[in-house]
Backbone as CSV, one residue per row, in Angstrom:
resi,resn,N_x,N_y,N_z,CA_x,CA_y,CA_z,C_x,C_y,C_z
1,MET,-120.937,127.033,87.079,-120.613,128.259,87.801,-120.399,127.939,89.274
2,ARG,-119.366,128.521,89.855,-119.062,128.310,91.268,-119.965,129.195,92.113
3,THR,-120.152,128.840,93.367,-120.977,129.672,94.237,-120.169,130.875,94.710
4,VAL,-120.833,131.975,94.935,-120.181,133.215,95.357,-119.535,133.067,96.724
5,ALA,-120.065,132.208,97.578,-119.581,132.081,98.948,-118.298,131.259,99.061
6,THR,-117.616,130.959,97.947,-116.363,130.234,98.026,-115.316,131.079,98.725
7,ALA,-114.307,130.398,99.313,-113.276,131.100,100.081,-112.264,131.814,99.199
8,ALA,-112.240,131.517,97.929,-111.278,132.170,97.037,-111.973,132.552,95.739
9,PRO,-111.581,133.688,95.192,-112.208,134.131,93.945,-111.664,133.388,92.735
10,LEU,-112.404,133.458,91.673,-111.886,133.069,90.377,-110.909,134.158,89.968
11,LEU,-109.741,133.757,89.493,-108.778,134.702,88.962,-108.845,134.632,87.444
12,VAL,-108.951,135.778,86.812,-108.887,135.874,85.365,-107.609,136.639,85.087
13,TYR,-106.746,136.067,84.239,-105.444,136.679,84.055,-105.031,136.703,82.596
14,PHE,-104.135,137.639,82.315,-103.487,137.661,81.015,-102.009,137.431,81.243
15,SER,-101.432,136.589,80.410,-100.003,136.348,80.439,-99.515,136.278,79.008
16,SER,-98.470,137.032,78.716,-97.902,137.025,77.368,-97.116,135.734,77.162
17,THR,-96.416,135.645,76.060,-95.634,134.444,75.774,-94.497,134.244,76.775
18,SER,-94.108,135.300,77.500,-93.066,135.150,78.529,-93.538,134.228,79.649
19,GLY,-94.836,134.193,79.886,-95.406,133.317,80.910,-95.224,133.781,82.337
20,ASN,-94.738,134.996,82.552,-94.484,135.464,83.919,-95.747,135.485,84.774
21,THR,-96.813,136.075,84.270,-98.056,136.140,85.056,-98.629,134.748,85.257
22,ALA,-98.545,133.898,84.257,-99.030,132.514,84.383,-98.282,131.782,85.494
23,ARG,-96.979,132.002,85.627,-96.207,131.360,86.702,-96.693,131.826,88.073
24,PHE,-97.014,133.105,88.193,-97.534,133.619,89.457,-98.878,132.958,89.778
25,ILE,-99.755,132.869,88.804,-101.066,132.245,88.992,-100.900,130.799,89.437
26,GLU,-99.989,130.074,88.806,-99.745,128.678,89.191,-99.313,128.572,90.648
27,LYS,-98.458,129.497,91.092,-97.988,129.490,92.480,-99.142,129.716,93.457
28,LEU,-100.137,130.504,93.061,-101.272,130.766,93.951,-102.154,129.539,94.103
29,GLY,-102.265,128.744,93.059,-103.062,127.514,93.136,-104.560,127.756,93.259
30,LEU,-105.043,128.874,92.773,-106.468,129.197,92.839,-107.127,128.936,91.489
31,PRO,-108.448,128.785,91.476,-109.141,128.612,90.195,-108.845,129.815,89.290
32,ALA,-108.540,129.534,88.022,-108.146,130.622,87.128,-108.538,130.331,85.680
33,GLN,-108.775,131.414,84.963,-109.045,131.376,83.525,-108.102,132.366,82.859
34,ARG,-107.540,131.967,81.722,-106.581,132.826,81.020,-107.251,133.571,79.869
35,ILE,-107.007,134.865,79.785,-107.456,135.672,78.654,-106.618,135.251,77.446
36,PRO,-107.255,134.960,76.328,-106.510,134.493,75.150,-105.442,135.478,74.693
37,LEU,-104.352,134.921,74.220,-103.228,135.714,73.738,-103.497,136.297,72.354
38,LEU,-104.092,135.495,71.483,-104.274,135.903,70.090,-105.691,136.379,69.814
39,ARG,-105.809,137.389,68.995,-107.115,137.946,68.611,-107.995,136.882,67.945
40,ALA,-107.380,135.962,67.230,-108.110,134.916,66.515,-108.671,133.847,67.457
41,ASP,-108.181,133.789,68.697,-108.670,132.806,69.669,-110.087,133.148,70.115
42,GLU,-110.810,132.138,70.535,-112.164,132.325,71.059,-112.103,133.282,72.254
43,PRO,-112.917,134.353,72.256,-112.887,135.289,73.377,-113.358,134.620,74.677
44,LEU,-112.791,135.044,75.777,-113.186,134.548,77.091,-114.351,135.385,77.604
45,VAL,-115.406,134.702,78.062,-116.543,135.384,78.681,-116.721,134.773,80.069
46,ILE,-116.758,135.632,81.078,-116.874,135.206,82.472,-118.249,135.601,83.001
47,ASP,-118.926,134.643,83.652,-120.282,134.913,84.149,-120.387,134.802,85.664
48,GLU,-119.289,135.081,86.349,-119.284,135.081,87.813,-118.269,136.111,88.303
49,PRO,-118.376,136.520,89.547,-117.426,137.502,90.083,-115.984,136.981,90.001
50,PHE,-115.054,137.882,89.689,-113.650,137.491,89.540,-112.734,138.655,89.887
51,VAL,-111.462,138.299,90.075,-110.391,139.274,90.245,-109.476,139.140,89.036
52,LEU,-109.142,140.259,88.433,-108.279,140.301,87.265,-106.818,140.424,87.687
53,VAL,-105.951,139.648,87.048,-104.510,139.748,87.269,-103.873,140.080,85.921
54,THR,-103.155,141.199,85.885,-102.602,141.669,84.612,-101.168,142.164,84.755
55,PRO,-100.361,141.940,83.735,-99.044,142.578,83.726,-99.190,144.051,83.338
56,THR,-98.145,144.813,83.586,-98.068,146.212,83.145,-97.006,146.284,82.061
57,TYR,-97.357,146.944,80.971,-96.408,147.117,79.865,-95.895,148.543,79.839
58,GLY,-94.717,148.717,79.326,-94.208,150.046,79.014,-93.407,150.735,80.092
59,GLY,-93.913,150.774,81.286,-93.200,151.431,82.374,-93.053,152.932,82.226
60,GLY,-93.870,153.553,81.378,-93.849,154.996,81.255,-92.573,155.546,80.657
61,GLN,-91.916,154.759,79.846,-90.630,155.181,79.293,-90.817,156.106,78.100
62,GLY,-91.026,157.382,78.400,-91.101,158.395,77.372,-92.421,158.441,76.622
63,ARG,-93.370,157.603,76.988,-94.643,157.574,76.269,-95.792,158.018,77.157
64,GLY,-95.489,158.509,78.314,-96.543,158.854,79.265,-96.842,157.621,80.096
65,GLU,-97.089,157.808,81.338,-97.228,156.697,82.279,-98.276,155.684,81.846
66,GLU,-99.347,156.121,81.198,-100.442,155.204,80.912,-100.449,154.667,79.488
67,LYS,-99.734,155.269,78.608,-99.758,154.866,77.207,-99.257,153.433,77.055
68,GLY,-100.144,152.537,76.671,-99.770,151.154,76.415,-99.536,150.306,77.642
69,ALA,-99.830,150.800,78.840,-99.547,150.049,80.067,-100.442,148.821,80.227
70,VAL,-101.704,148.927,79.803,-102.637,147.802,79.914,-102.565,147.002,78.615
71,PRO,-102.302,145.693,78.701,-102.236,144.887,77.480,-103.530,144.984,76.664
72,LYS,-103.386,145.015,75.355,-104.549,145.133,74.467,-105.553,144.000,74.687
73,GLN,-105.061,142.827,74.996,-105.951,141.688,75.231,-106.834,141.927,76.456
74,VAL,-106.277,142.570,77.473,-107.036,142.887,78.682,-108.076,143.951,78.369
75,ILE,-107.696,144.945,77.600,-108.653,145.992,77.208,-109.819,145.374,76.445
76,ARG,-109.508,144.507,75.492,-110.555,143.857,74.694,-111.484,143.035,75.604
77,PHE,-110.907,142.302,76.548,-111.689,141.500,77.493,-112.616,142.389,78.324
78,LEU,-112.097,143.491,78.840,-112.902,144.381,79.686,-113.884,145.238,78.892
79,ASN,-113.655,145.400,77.618,-114.608,146.140,76.788,-115.906,145.372,76.578
80,ASP,-115.903,144.086,76.909,-117.120,143.280,76.852,-117.856,143.450,78.186
81,GLU,-119.009,144.077,78.141,-119.786,144.361,79.358,-120.077,143.097,80.156
82,ARG,-120.248,141.970,79.489,-120.517,140.708,80.201,-119.387,140.383,81.158
83,ASN,-118.171,140.721,80.798,-117.019,140.490,81.672,-116.862,141.593,82.706
84,ARG,-116.931,142.814,82.240,-116.676,143.968,83.116,-117.619,143.999,84.316
85,ARG,-118.871,143.592,84.130,-119.826,143.678,85.248,-119.512,142.715,86.387
86,HIS,-118.665,141.714,86.136,-118.313,140.745,87.177,-116.952,141.031,87.821
87,LEU,-116.253,142.046,87.337,-114.943,142.405,87.875,-115.097,142.962,89.288
88,ARG,-114.356,142.400,90.245,-114.450,142.848,91.638,-113.175,143.498,92.154
89,GLY,-112.046,143.231,91.496,-110.776,143.802,91.920,-109.703,143.484,90.899
90,VAL,-108.545,144.132,91.052,-107.444,143.917,90.113,-106.130,143.791,90.869
91,ILE,-105.283,142.921,90.348,-103.925,142.714,90.854,-103.001,142.939,89.662
92,SER,-101.920,143.689,89.872,-101.041,143.983,88.737,-99.618,143.506,88.976
93,ALA,-99.019,143.079,87.889,-97.602,142.733,87.892,-96.840,143.886,87.264
94,GLY,-95.592,144.007,87.610,-94.774,145.054,87.031,-93.325,144.862,87.405
95,ASN,-92.567,145.869,87.143,-91.147,145.847,87.428,-90.837,147.089,88.270
96,THR,-90.268,146.870,89.437,-89.983,148.002,90.319,-88.986,148.980,89.696
97,ASN,-88.255,148.546,88.674,-87.353,149.454,87.957,-88.119,150.595,87.289
98,PHE,-89.442,150.438,87.117,-90.250,151.473,86.480,-90.690,152.544,87.464
99,GLY,-90.213,152.466,88.711,-90.495,153.498,89.707,-91.977,153.694,89.955
100,ASP,-92.443,154.930,89.800,-93.846,155.257,90.060,-94.808,154.547,89.116
101,SER,-94.306,154.033,88.008,-95.163,153.321,87.054,-95.257,151.831,87.359
102,PHE,-94.655,151.385,88.457,-94.721,149.980,88.857,-96.176,149.553,89.034
103,GLY,-96.621,148.603,88.232,-97.983,148.081,88.342,-99.068,149.054,87.934
104,VAL,-98.736,150.075,87.145,-99.705,151.121,86.814,-100.918,150.586,86.047
105,ALA,-100.802,149.458,85.387,-101.971,148.888,84.694,-103.106,148.662,85.686
106,GLY,-102.782,148.233,86.903,-103.806,148.043,87.934,-104.461,149.344,88.347
107,ASP,-103.677,150.419,88.428,-104.232,151.734,88.755,-105.225,152.184,87.690
108,ILE,-104.857,151.981,86.437,-105.705,152.401,85.321,-107.026,151.636,85.336
109,ILE,-106.947,150.314,85.472,-108.157,149.489,85.481,-109.012,149.810,86.698
110,SER,-108.378,149.978,87.841,-109.099,150.326,89.064,-109.901,151.606,88.883
111,ARG,-109.256,152.608,88.345,-109.900,153.904,88.147,-111.036,153.813,87.124
112,LYS,-110.798,153.155,86.010,-111.800,153.109,84.940,-112.971,152.191,85.257
113,CYS,-112.722,151.131,86.018,-113.787,150.153,86.305,-114.342,150.273,87.721
114,HIS,-113.807,151.194,88.512,-114.304,151.454,89.869,-114.237,150.210,90.753
115,VAL,-113.069,149.558,90.739,-112.801,148.408,91.603,-111.474,148.651,92.314
116,PRO,-111.235,147.981,93.439,-109.973,148.202,94.147,-108.775,147.564,93.440
117,HIS,-107.641,148.257,93.512,-106.360,147.701,93.066,-105.781,147.026,94.305
118,LEU,-105.887,145.727,94.356,-105.621,144.976,95.579,-104.136,144.784,95.887
119,TYR,-103.350,144.418,94.878,-101.935,144.111,95.086,-101.135,144.422,93.834
120,ARG,-99.836,144.599,94.050,-98.844,144.690,92.976,-97.781,143.650,93.305
121,PHE,-97.260,143.009,92.265,-96.160,142.081,92.501,-95.108,142.226,91.413
122,GLU,-93.900,141.874,91.769,-92.743,142.004,90.883,-92.694,140.849,89.886
123,VAL,-92.708,141.165,88.621,-92.541,140.282,87.464,-93.362,138.993,87.572
124,PHE,-92.823,137.906,88.140,-93.603,136.679,88.290,-93.828,136.325,89.746
125,GLY,-93.544,137.243,90.631,-93.882,137.095,92.043,-92.878,136.315,92.863
126,THR,-92.473,136.901,93.966,-91.620,136.211,94.934,-92.509,135.355,95.836
127,GLN,-91.901,134.542,96.670,-92.682,133.752,97.620,-93.429,134.676,98.581
128,ASP,-92.821,135.801,98.958,-93.506,136.776,99.811,-94.749,137.327,99.109
129,ASP,-94.637,137.608,97.803,-95.796,138.076,97.034,-96.903,137.028,97.039
130,VAL,-96.538,135.789,96.810,-97.512,134.693,96.773,-98.218,134.583,98.128
131,ASP,-97.452,134.589,99.210,-98.028,134.475,100.557,-98.952,135.652,100.858
132,ARG,-98.489,136.865,100.555,-99.268,138.076,100.834,-100.570,138.081,100.052
133,VAL,-100.502,137.766,98.768,-101.703,137.762,97.929,-102.639,136.633,98.344
134,SER,-102.117,135.449,98.571,-102.966,134.316,98.963,-103.742,134.612,100.242
135,ASP,-103.030,135.051,101.269,-103.672,135.322,102.556,-104.652,136.487,102.466
136,GLY,-104.216,137.581,101.908,-105.059,138.767,101.837,-106.249,138.595,100.922
137,LEU,-106.035,137.924,99.799,-107.110,137.727,98.837,-108.207,136.848,99.424
138,GLU,-107.836,135.829,100.144,-108.838,134.952,100.759,-109.685,135.725,101.772
139,ARG,-109.038,136.507,102.628,-109.780,137.299,103.632,-110.683,138.328,102.946
140,TRP,-110.140,139.026,101.950,-110.910,140.046,101.232,-112.101,139.415,100.523
141,TRP,-111.905,138.250,99.911,-112.980,137.606,99.153,-114.126,137.164,100.057
142,VAL,-113.803,136.690,101.238,-114.852,136.297,102.186,-115.712,137.518,102.519
143,LEU,-115.088,138.666,102.753,-115.840,139.894,103.023,-116.678,140.295,101.816
144,GLN,-116.111,140.184,100.618,-116.844,140.510,99.399,-118.041,139.582,99.217
145,SER,-117.829,138.309,99.475,-118.895,137.320,99.318,-120.064,137.620,100.249
146,LYS,-119.745,138.027,101.461,-120.804,138.384,102.406,-121.597,139.582,101.908
147,SER,-120.911,140.600,101.389,-121.628,141.791,100.916,-122.403,141.497,99.633
148,MET,-121.962,140.528,98.822,-122.668,140.192,97.590,-123.946,139.406,97.865
149,THR,-123.996,138.713,99.017,-125.166,137.900,99.321,-126.186,138.647,100.179
150,GLN,-125.859,139.849,100.637,-126.792,140.609,101.479,-127.765,141.389,100.646
């Protein structure tokens, strides 16, 4: 287990077979664990504070903004209290073509788990997204680490 006072959080992410979210995670270069794609895979259990990175599905196309937006694998991961209690924030991927539903999976998780929705990024992230998330996440995590140790 890493110490809480590290300058960067552990990122826990889900990426489908498209690999878009995985490519964004690779660009960030931070410690990361991937939520398994298949139900038959060994479930991931996290025992330290982390930030979740998730894609948004659906885009609210005729099914209601929230219906199916959070990947089932992410829901299953967060339904395990051992994981949910260590969640500190969420970052969502999406497609700006979905308008108001862009990155809505992060809004849903933020609301249900009472953590901040830190960032949204387009599909697999532009260099601007990578820079913004890297810089902001490091500063935010240092503040979080201080409050966790007090």
